[in-house]
C-alpha positions as CSV (number, residue, x, y, z in Angstrom):
1,X,52.0,163.8,92.6
2,X,53.4,161.8,89.8
3,X,56.9,163.0,88.6
4,X,57.3,162.8,84.8
5,X,60.1,163.2,82.4
6,X,59.7,163.7,78.5
7,X,62.1,162.6,75.8
8,X,61.4,163.6,72.3
9,X,63.3,165.0,69.4
10,X,60.6,167.4,68.3
11,X,61.1,170.6,70.3
12,X,57.7,172.1,69.7
13,X,55.9,168.8,70.8
14,X,58.3,168.6,73.8
15,X,57.5,172.2,74.8
16,X,53.7,171.6,74.4
17,X,53.8,168.4,76.5
18,X,55.6,170.3,79.4
19,X,53.2,173.2,79.1
20,X,50.1,171.0,79.1
21,X,51.4,169.1,82.2
22,X,52.3,172.1,84.0
23,X,48.6,173.0,84.2
24,X,47.8,169.8,86.0
25,X,48.5,169.6,89.8
26,X,48.6,165.8,89.5
27,X,51.8,165.8,87.5
28,X,55.2,167.5,87.8
29,X,57.8,167.5,84.9
30,X,61.2,167.0,86.3
31,X,63.2,166.6,83.2
32,X,63.3,166.6,79.3
33,X,65.7,165.4,76.6
34,X,65.8,165.0,72.9
35,X,67.5,161.6,71.9
36,X,68.1,158.1,73.0
37,X,71.1,158.9,75.2
38,X,69.0,161.2,77.3
39,X,66.7,158.4,78.4
40,X,69.3,157.0,80.8
41,X,70.7,160.2,81.8
42,X,67.5,161.9,82.7
43,X,66.3,159.0,84.8
44,X,69.7,158.8,86.6
45,X,69.6,162.5,87.3
46,X,65.9,163.0,88.3
47,X,64.5,159.5,89.0
48,X,60.9,160.3,87.6
49,X,58.1,158.1,88.4
50,X,57.3,157.8,84.7
51,X,59.5,158.4,81.6
52,X,57.6,159.2,78.5
53,X,59.8,158.6,75.5
54,X,59.4,158.9,71.7
55,X,60.3,155.7,69.9
56,X,61.6,157.2,66.7
57,X,64.6,159.3,67.9
58,X,68.3,159.6,67.1
59,X,70.3,156.7,68.8
60,X,69.4,153.2,70.0
61,X,66.1,153.7,71.8
62,X,65.6,150.0,72.4
63,X,68.9,149.6,74.1
64,X,68.5,152.7,76.1
65,X,65.1,151.5,77.4
66,X,66.5,148.2,78.3
67,X,69.6,149.6,80.1
68,X,67.3,152.1,82.0
69,X,65.0,149.4,83.0
70,X,67.7,147.3,84.5
71,X,69.4,150.2,86.3
72,X,66.3,151.9,87.5
73,X,63.5,149.6,87.8
74,X,61.4,152.0,89.8
75,X,60.9,154.3,86.9
76,X,58.2,153.2,84.5
77,X,58.7,153.7,80.9
78,X,55.9,154.8,78.5
79,X,56.6,154.8,74.8
80,X,54.9,157.7,73.0
81,X,55.1,157.3,69.3
82,X,53.5,158.2,66.0
83,X,54.2,154.8,64.5
84,X,51.6,152.2,64.2
85,X,53.9,149.3,63.5
86,X,52.9,146.3,65.6
87,X,56.6,144.9,65.2
88,X,58.0,148.2,66.7
89,X,55.4,148.2,69.5
90,X,56.2,144.6,70.5
91,X,60.0,145.3,70.3
92,X,59.7,148.2,72.7
93,X,57.5,146.4,75.1
94,X,59.9,143.5,75.1
95,X,62.8,145.9,75.8
96,X,61.2,146.9,79.0
97,X,58.6,149.6,78.4
98,X,55.4,149.3,80.6
99,X,53.1,151.0,78.0
100,X,52.9,152.1,74.4
101,X,50.7,155.3,73.6
102,X,50.1,156.6,70.1
103,X,50.8,160.3,69.5
104,X,47.2,160.6,68.0
105,X,45.9,160.1,71.4
106,X,44.1,162.9,73.4
107,X,45.7,164.5,76.4
108,X,43.2,162.6,78.6
109,X,44.4,159.4,77.0
110,X,48.0,160.3,77.6
111,X,47.5,161.2,81.3
112,X,45.5,158.1,81.8
113,X,48.4,156.1,80.3
114,X,50.8,157.8,82.6
115,X,48.6,157.0,85.7
116,X,48.3,153.4,84.8
117,X,52.0,152.7,84.1
118,X,52.8,154.5,87.3
119,X,50.8,152.0,89.1
120,X,52.8,149.3,87.4
121,X,50.0,148.4,85.0
122,X,50.5,147.8,81.3
123,X,49.0,150.3,78.9
124,X,48.5,150.2,75.1
125,X,46.3,152.7,73.2
126,X,42.9,151.0,73.1
127,X,42.4,151.3,69.4
128,X,45.8,149.6,68.9
129,X,45.9,147.2,71.8
130,X,44.2,144.2,70.1
131,X,46.6,144.2,67.2
132,X,49.6,144.3,69.5
133,X,48.2,141.5,71.8
134,X,47.5,139.4,68.7
135,X,51.0,140.0,67.4
136,X,52.5,138.9,70.8
137,X,50.4,135.8,70.8
138,X,51.4,135.0,67.2
139,X,55.1,135.5,68.1
140,X,54.8,133.2,71.2
141,X,53.0,130.6,69.0
142,X,55.7,130.5,66.4
143,X,58.4,130.2,69.2
144,X,56.6,127.2,70.7
145,X,56.1,125.6,67.3
146,X,59.7,126.0,66.6
147,X,60.8,124.4,69.8
148,X,58.8,121.3,69.0
149,X,60.1,120.9,65.4
150,X,62.4,117.9,64.9
151,X,64.2,117.3,61.6
152,X,65.5,114.0,60.3
153,X,69.3,114.0,59.5
154,X,68.5,114.3,55.7
155,X,65.9,117.1,56.2
156,X,68.5,118.9,58.3
157,X,71.1,118.6,55.5
158,X,68.7,119.9,52.9
159,X,67.6,122.8,55.2
160,X,71.3,123.8,55.9
161,X,72.2,123.8,52.2
162,X,69.0,125.7,51.5
163,X,70.1,128.4,53.9
164,X,73.3,128.9,52.1
165,X,71.4,129.9,49.0
166,X,71.9,126.6,47.0
167,X,69.4,125.7,44.3
168,X,67.7,122.3,44.2
169,X,70.2,121.0,41.7
170,X,73.1,122.1,43.8
171,X,71.7,120.5,46.9
172,X,71.0,117.3,45.0
173,X,74.7,117.3,43.7
174,X,76.0,118.0,47.2
175,X,74.0,115.2,48.9
176,X,74.4,112.9,45.8
177,X,70.6,112.5,45.5
178,X,68.1,113.4,42.7
179,X,66.4,116.7,42.3
180,X,63.0,114.9,42.6
181,X,64.2,113.7,46.1
182,X,65.2,117.2,47.1
183,X,61.8,118.5,46.1
184,X,60.2,115.6,48.3
185,X,62.2,116.9,51.3
186,X,61.3,120.5,50.5
187,X,57.6,119.4,50.7
188,X,58.3,117.9,54.0
189,X,60.0,121.0,55.3
190,X,57.1,123.2,54.1
191,X,54.7,121.0,56.1
192,X,56.8,121.0,59.3
193,X,57.4,124.7,59.2
194,X,53.8,125.3,58.2
195,X,54.7,127.5,55.2
196,X,53.7,127.5,51.6
197,X,56.9,127.9,49.5
198,X,60.7,127.9,49.3
199,X,61.1,131.5,50.4
200,X,58.9,131.0,53.5
201,X,60.9,127.9,54.4
202,X,64.0,130.1,54.5
203,X,62.3,132.8,56.5
204,X,60.9,130.3,59.0
205,X,64.2,128.5,59.4
206,X,66.0,131.8,60.0
207,X,63.9,132.2,63.2
208,X,64.7,128.7,64.5
209,X,66.8,128.4,67.6
210,X,70.4,128.5,66.6
211,X,71.1,124.9,67.8
212,X,68.5,123.5,65.3
213,X,69.9,125.3,62.3
214,X,73.5,126.5,62.4
215,X,74.1,127.2,58.7
216,X,74.4,130.8,57.6
217,X,71.2,132.7,58.2
218,X,71.4,135.1,55.2
219,X,70.2,133.2,52.2
220,X,70.3,134.3,48.6
221,X,67.5,132.5,46.9
222,X,68.0,131.4,43.3
């Protein structure tokens, strides 16, 4: 028998899940909760095999999942959410969830997801899985690309000033070079960061490791 706990801030849905599971001898519901704080508390109190938790609840769900995963590694966590955001799905998987199931899934899909994560396998709703996998690969590719980027001293200076929100003219004045030269370095930065314009240079630079670009990350573009 697989012991399960459900955390969801919608009482009717929570009650419905518990009722449906009570009719299946394969599962036993051992606890319920309605916010992020309940995630750790329920696992600590009942040690379920699988915790099924909504992603969009009051409180910091990501932090709660990460802490619960560290403190109680034997409990598998399955995110159960209505959101189809790839970024959110990736964030919750990286926080420590073993699976991600959409609320539009059937009961059979949900029980299959619980079985799989209980065995230590990863689960993502099939219709959503390829998008998440592609997102994870793209994120890994960007990280690897950023690790390999090397800037010359002058490129680094231009990039640091750009991240403070300075215009090309202000950068030129600060470095005592021409605006044409600044534009030249901007073109080089676009090539190295594999982006198309000034805004994308800033966005790409903001995700670089801190040791590469230490200037303020919040840039106001003019």
